[in-house]
N, C-alpha and C positions, 0 to 999 in steps of 0.2 A: 229612282233608278233601282232596278233589281240587282242584287248582289251577284257577282261572278264567283267570289271566293268567300266562304264563311269559315271562320276559325272559332272553335269552342274550347273553353277550359273544361277540365274533367272534375277534379275534386271540389265538392261543394257547389258545383254548377250543374253537372249532369246527376251527381249524387247529392243526397241531402247533407251528408257530412264529409269532411276531409278524410279520406280513407287512411292515409298515412298517419294522421293524427290519432285515429282509432287504434292503429297498430302500436304506436308509441305509448299511448296511455295504457294499453293492455299489457305490453311486455316490458316497459321501462318505468311505468308509474306516472300518475297525474302530476306529481311534484316535479319530476324531471321534465315532462312536457312543458309545464308552466315556466320553469327556469329557462329553457331554450326559447320559448316564445317571447319571454320578457327581454331576452338578449337581442332577439331579432327586431322587436319593436324599438328597442333603445338604440339600435344601429351598431351595437358592439360585435355582432356576428352577422355575416351574410346568410342568405337563405341556403346557399351551397354548403356553408360550414355547419349550419344548424341541421340540415338534412343528413350530412355525413355523421355528425355526432349521434343523432337519433337512430340512424340505421345501425350503427355499431352496437346499440343497446338492444336490438331485436335479435332473438335467438331462435325464432320459430322456423319451421320449414315453410316452403312456399305453399304446400297443401294446407297446412295449419292456418297460415295467414289468410289464404283465400276462403277457407271455411268460416273463419271469424267474420270477414267482411261480408260474406253472403248473408250471414245472420244479422249483423249489426248495422248495416248501411242499406239505404234504399236508392235504387236507380230510378230516375224520373221516368214513369211509364209513357209520358208524352214525347220523350225524345225519339222513340221509334217512329212516331207519326211525322216528326220533324225531318228525320232522315229520309223517309219515303217521299215527302214533299220536295226536298232538295233534289232527289233523284228525278222526280217528275219534271222539275223545272230546269234541270241541267246545271244545277249549282254545285260547285266543287266544295265539299265539306271535309274539313280536317280537324281532328281533336288534338290539341296541344296540351301537354301536361309536364309538370316537374316531378310527377310521381313515378311509380314503378311499372314499367312496360308490361311484364308478364302478368301482373295482377290485374291491370286494366284490360289486357287482352282477354283474360278469363271472364271478367265481368261482362264484357261485350259479347263474348260467346254465349254466356248464360242467358243473355237477353236477345239472342238471335241477331246480333249486329256485328258479326265478325268482319263483314265487308267494309265497315267504316275505317278509314285511315286514321290511325292513332300514332302520334309521335311523342314518346316519353323517354325517360331515363332507363337504362338497363341496371340490373342489380346482380351482385354476386352473393349467393346465399351460403352462409356458414353457421354451424352451431356456436361459433365464437362471436358471431355478430355479422350483420349484413354490411355490404360495401357498395355504394353507388358507383356506377360508371356513367358519369354525366355526359350529356350530348355535346357540350362545348365548355369553354373556359370562362363563361360569364359568371357574375356573382350569384345568379339564380341557378346555375348549373344547366339551364336550358333557356336560351334567349328567344323567347316566343315572339317578341317584337320583330326579330330579324325575319321570321317567316312572313309576317304581315307586310313588312316593308318590301321584301322581295316580290311579293304578289302585286303590290301597288306599282312598283317600278316596271313590272311586266305589263301594266295597263289594266289590271283587274280592279273592279269595284269591290272593296273589302269590308267585311263586317266582323266584329269581334264580340263574342258572347261570354261573359264571365261574372265573377262576384268579388274576387279578393285582391289584396294588396300586391301580390306577386304578378298580377296582370295589368297593373297601371300602365306600364310602357307599351304593352301590346295593344291595349284598348286605345291609347292615344295615337298609335300608328295607323289605325283603321279609319276608313271613311265614315263608318257608322259603328255605334257600339250599343250593346244591350247589357244592362247591369241588373243583377238579381236584387230584388227588393229587400231593403233593410240590411244590406251587406256593405263591406268596406268600399267597393268600387263605386257604388251608387253615391255614397257620401263624398268620396274624393272628386268625382265628376261634378256633382252639384255645387260643391264649395268653389270650384274653379270656373263655373259657368260654361262647362263643356256639354254639348248636346248629347243626350243619350235617351234610350227607352228603357223604362223599368219593366221587369218581368218577374213572375212567380213560377211559371212552368214553361216548357218548350211549346205548349199550345199557344201561349202568348206570343212567343217569338215567331212561330210559324204563321199565325194569322196576320201579324203586323208586317212581317218581312216578305212572306211568300204568298199570302192570300189563302183562302179556302180551296179545297180540291175542286177542280173544274167539274162541272156537271157532265 
């Protein structure tokens, strides 16, 4: 069955690295990033709390942060082909992220993809530290699974494409799921015997999910 709705994670899925992690390591230090990550993994802090603490340690301007990410991270070049194929097949595509909306918007504009719908968290920029304006009250700050469930309840055949731990619930909520090879989501699904397709680039997703471009 061809998908009606495709939901895609951003950081580490469309990009090679988690862009917010890059910002935290650069402006707050690798030690601070590791301390926060250890607390997240141990369950002593929620993702929402970790993101809030990390954001408060970033003092860069939005322009400075964007310039850093443009240099240090890579946008999957095959994602544009995937977007085009979704448009050709009439598939509704939405990018869901726990990251920073204005930075993601700039990255999409840089790659000629401003037309793609992106739903992420807003941010308040200050020299004294950033502050997230989260989309909802969930522990992740953005309940991505809720969007998938809403689409299913409306009768859509849903697909979720991601890589990381913050997307476990959203992936489980979808009819089908694609997990980036060698990452946390792939291991999580395999250990639980949940069906998924492994991918390394969006060319893999496009070919498996939507087929090659019609002649």
